[in-house]
C-alpha positions in Angstrom: -15.8 -3.1 -46.1 -15.0 -3.6 -42.4 -15.1 -7.0 -40.8 -18.1 -5.9 -38.7 -20.0 -5.6 -41.9 -21.9 -2.8 -43.6 -25.6 -2.1 -43.2 -27.5 -3.3 -46.2 -29.1 0.1 -47.1 -25.6 1.7 -47.0 -24.2 -1.1 -49.2 -26.9 -0.6 -51.8 -26.4 3.2 -51.8 -22.6 3.0 -52.1 -23.0 0.5 -54.9 -25.1 3.0 -56.8 -28.3 1.1 -56.7 -30.5 3.7 -54.9 -30.5 6.0 -52.0 -30.6 4.7 -48.4 -34.2 5.7 -48.1 -35.2 3.9 -51.3 -33.1 0.9 -50.2 -35.1 0.7 -47.0 -38.3 0.6 -49.0 -37.0 -2.1 -51.3 -35.8 -4.2 -48.3 -39.2 -3.9 -46.6 -40.8 -5.1 -49.9 -38.6 -8.2 -49.9 -36.6 -7.3 -53.0 -33.2 -7.7 -51.5 -31.3 -10.8 -50.4 -28.0 -11.6 -48.7 -26.6 -15.0 -49.6 -30.1 -16.0 -50.8 -31.9 -14.9 -47.6 -34.3 -12.1 -47.7 -32.7 -9.1 -46.0 -34.3 -7.2 -43.2 -34.0 -3.5 -42.2 -30.7 -3.3 -40.3 -29.2 -6.4 -41.8 -25.4 -6.2 -42.4 -23.4 -7.4 -45.3 -20.2 -9.2 -44.3 -17.1 -9.6 -46.5 -17.6 -12.3 -49.1 -21.4 -12.3 -49.0 -23.6 -12.0 -52.1 -26.2 -9.3 -52.3 -29.0 -9.5 -54.9 -31.4 -6.7 -55.8 -34.5 -7.9 -57.6 -32.6 -11.1 -58.3 -29.5 -9.4 -59.8 -26.1 -9.6 -58.0 -24.9 -6.3 -56.8 -21.2 -5.3 -56.7 -19.7 -2.0 -55.6 -18.3 0.3 -58.2 -14.8 1.5 -57.6 -15.2 4.9 -59.0 -18.0 7.4 -58.9 -19.6 8.8 -62.0 -20.6 12.5 -62.0 -22.2 14.1 -65.1 -23.6 17.5 -65.9 -26.5 17.2 -68.3 -28.6 19.9 -70.1 -32.0 18.4 -69.8 -34.4 19.3 -72.5 -38.1 20.1 -72.0 -40.2 16.9 -72.1 -37.6 14.6 -70.5 -38.7 13.1 -67.1 -36.1 13.0 -64.3 -36.5 9.4 -63.1 -34.6 6.2 -63.3 -37.8 4.2 -63.8 -37.4 2.9 -67.3 -41.1 2.2 -67.5 -41.7 5.9 -67.5 -41.9 7.3 -71.0 -39.2 9.8 -72.0 -37.2 9.0 -68.9 -33.7 10.6 -68.6 -31.9 7.2 -68.3 -33.2 6.0 -71.7 -32.5 9.4 -73.2 -28.9 9.4 -72.2 -28.3 5.7 -72.9 -25.2 5.9 -70.7 -23.2 2.6 -70.7 -23.2 2.4 -66.9 -25.9 2.5 -64.3 -26.6 6.1 -63.2 -29.4 8.1 -61.7 -30.3 11.8 -61.4 -29.6 13.9 -58.3 -32.9 15.5 -57.5 -35.4 16.4 -60.2 -36.3 19.1 -62.7 -39.9 19.0 -63.8 -40.8 17.8 -67.3 -41.7 21.3 -68.5 -38.4 22.8 -67.4 -34.9 22.5 -68.9 -31.4 23.1 -67.7 -28.7 21.6 -65.5 -29.3 18.1 -64.1 -26.5 16.1 -62.3 -26.4 12.3 -62.5 -24.3 9.8 -60.6 -23.9 6.3 -59.5 -23.4 7.2 -55.8 -26.2 7.6 -53.4 -24.2 9.2 -50.6 -23.4 12.4 -52.6 -27.0 12.6 -53.7 -28.2 12.8 -50.0 -25.5 15.4 -49.2 -26.4 17.6 -52.2 -30.1 17.4 -52.2 -31.3 17.3 -48.6 -33.1 20.6 -48.0 -31.6 21.1 -44.6 -28.1 21.4 -46.1 -29.1 24.8 -47.7 -27.3 24.2 -51.0 -28.0 26.7 -53.8 -29.8 26.1 -57.1 -30.1 29.0 -59.6 -32.7 29.5 -62.3 -33.5 31.9 -65.0 -37.3 32.3 -65.3 -39.3 33.9 -68.1 -42.9 34.9 -67.3 -45.9 36.1 -69.2 -45.9 39.7 -68.2 -43.5 42.4 -67.1 -41.6 41.8 -63.9 -42.2 44.4 -61.2 -40.3 45.3 -58.1 -43.2 44.3 -55.9 -43.3 40.9 -57.5 -39.6 40.4 -56.9 -40.0 41.5 -53.3 -42.8 39.1 -52.8 -40.8 36.1 -54.2 -37.8 37.0 -52.1 -39.7 37.3 -48.8 -41.3 33.9 -48.8 -44.5 32.8 -50.5 -47.3 30.9 -48.7 -48.2 27.7 -50.7 -51.4 26.5 -49.2 -51.5 23.4 -51.4 -48.2 22.3 -49.9 -49.0 23.6 -46.4 -45.8 25.6 -46.2 -44.2 28.9 -46.9 -41.1 29.1 -49.1 -37.8 30.1 -47.6 -36.5 33.6 -48.3 -34.4 33.6 -51.4 -32.4 35.9 -53.7 -34.2 37.3 -56.8 -33.0 39.7 -59.5 -34.6 41.1 -62.6 -32.6 40.3 -65.7 -35.1 41.3 -68.4 -38.5 42.9 -69.0 -40.2 39.5 -68.4 -37.3 37.6 -66.9 -35.7 37.2 -63.5 -33.0 35.1 -61.8 -33.9 33.2 -58.6 -31.6 31.3 -56.2 -33.3 28.7 -54.0 -32.0 26.5 -51.2 -35.0 24.1 -51.2 -36.8 22.0 -53.8 -40.6 21.9 -53.3 -42.8 20.4 -55.9 -43.0 22.8 -58.9 -41.9 25.5 -56.4 -41.0 28.3 -58.8 -44.2 27.9 -60.9 -46.3 27.8 -57.7 -44.6 30.9 -56.4 -45.2 32.8 -59.6 -48.9 31.7 -59.7 -49.4 33.1 -56.2 -48.7 36.6 -57.6 -50.7 36.1 -60.8 -47.8 35.3 -63.1 -47.4 32.3 -65.4 -44.0 30.7 -66.1 -43.3 30.5 -69.8 -39.8 29.2 -69.6 -37.7 27.9 -66.7 -34.0 27.0 -67.0 -31.8 25.8 -64.2 -28.3 27.3 -64.7 -26.5 26.3 -61.6 -26.4 23.7 -58.9 -24.0 24.8 -56.1 -20.7 25.5 -57.9 -21.5 23.6 -61.1 -22.8 25.8 -63.9 -24.8 25.0 -67.1 -22.7 27.6 -69.0 -22.8 26.9 -72.8 -23.6 23.2 -72.5 -26.0 22.5 -75.4 -29.5 21.2 -74.9 -29.6 17.3 -74.8 -25.8 17.0 -74.2 -23.8 16.1 -71.1 -20.2 16.5 -69.9 -18.1 15.2 -67.1 -17.8 17.4 -64.1 -14.2 18.6 -64.1 -11.7 17.8 -61.3 -11.6 21.4 -60.3 -15.4 21.6 -60.0 -15.5 18.4 -58.0 -12.9 19.6 -55.5 -14.9 22.7 -54.9 -18.1 20.6 -54.6 -16.3 18.4 -52.0 -15.5 21.5 -49.9 -19.1 22.7 -50.1 -20.6 19.4 -49.0 -17.9 18.7 -46.4 -20.0 19.5 -43.4 -23.3 18.4 -44.9 -25.3 15.6 -43.4 -24.3 12.1 -44.6 -20.9 10.6 -45.3 -18.3 11.9 -47.7 -17.7 10.1 -51.0 -14.7 9.6 -53.2 -14.8 10.3 -56.9 -12.7 8.8 -59.6 -12.0 11.4 -62.3 -11.9 10.5 -66.0 -9.8 11.9 -68.7 -11.8 10.8 -71.8 -14.7 12.8 -73.2 -18.1 11.7 -74.5 -21.7 12.8 -75.3 -25.1 11.1 -75.2 -25.2 11.1 -79.0 -21.5 10.8 -79.8 -20.9 14.6 -79.6 -17.8 16.3 -78.5 -18.9 17.4 -75.0 -16.5 16.4 -72.2 -17.8 13.6 -70.0 -17.5 13.1 -66.3 -19.2 10.4 -64.3 -22.6 10.7 -63.0 -24.6 11.4 -59.9 -27.6 9.3 -59.0 -31.1 10.0 -58.0 -33.4 10.0 -55.1 -36.7 9.2 -56.7 -38.4 10.7 -53.7 -36.7 14.1 -54.2 -39.3 16.7 -55.2 -39.4 18.5 -58.5 -38.8 22.2 -58.9 
């Protein structure tokens, strides 16, 4: 931390407490103090000062955690522990982490978790155009006209927007692959409903360069050093600041299984579900 101090929202984000946007909301609500004084938007934290969030002293973590998790259907992507079946309680990870973006309760697949708010912003901001890939099973045969409609942009009146053009490919009689660069609320389900289709199964298989591969449902692993280096190159020119990641050699699993662990990527609770 420089002698000129660090803005309080950035301090909280880098400490893995929450995103800058959420930090601003918490500051406005009076839930953050600096040396016992309620912080204000724009307040700076100077070396040696004590920051408290909801009465708990906050210290910066030296290394970032980044995990790849195969979220099961029924688990809610939130760090709010009062939410039943939340992902944090499910993982029971020994350190504070939060999800990067969301995957709706009825969907399964790849979810990244971390303790660093900066990488969350870089990866999840819609304007950065980062890819997320899904395999979708629907209730009736996939037609060429349906695929063309999905790819060309779908008007979603309820969200007052039209989806971005995207890549779509048929992979089975009732199954297709879709690659999005945005994350509107239940976007794929809404897109399919527009054309009279109902999603029966939705699995996210990739976020940028990180793939779900053969990771079993309900288990997690550490993102590898090679994966992280590639991820760094992909987010290098994205909005927000670059972050450093401490890689880990040991392996673990939420339920003591053999899957390799990495350390996690945190969540923006305001990020919309897909």
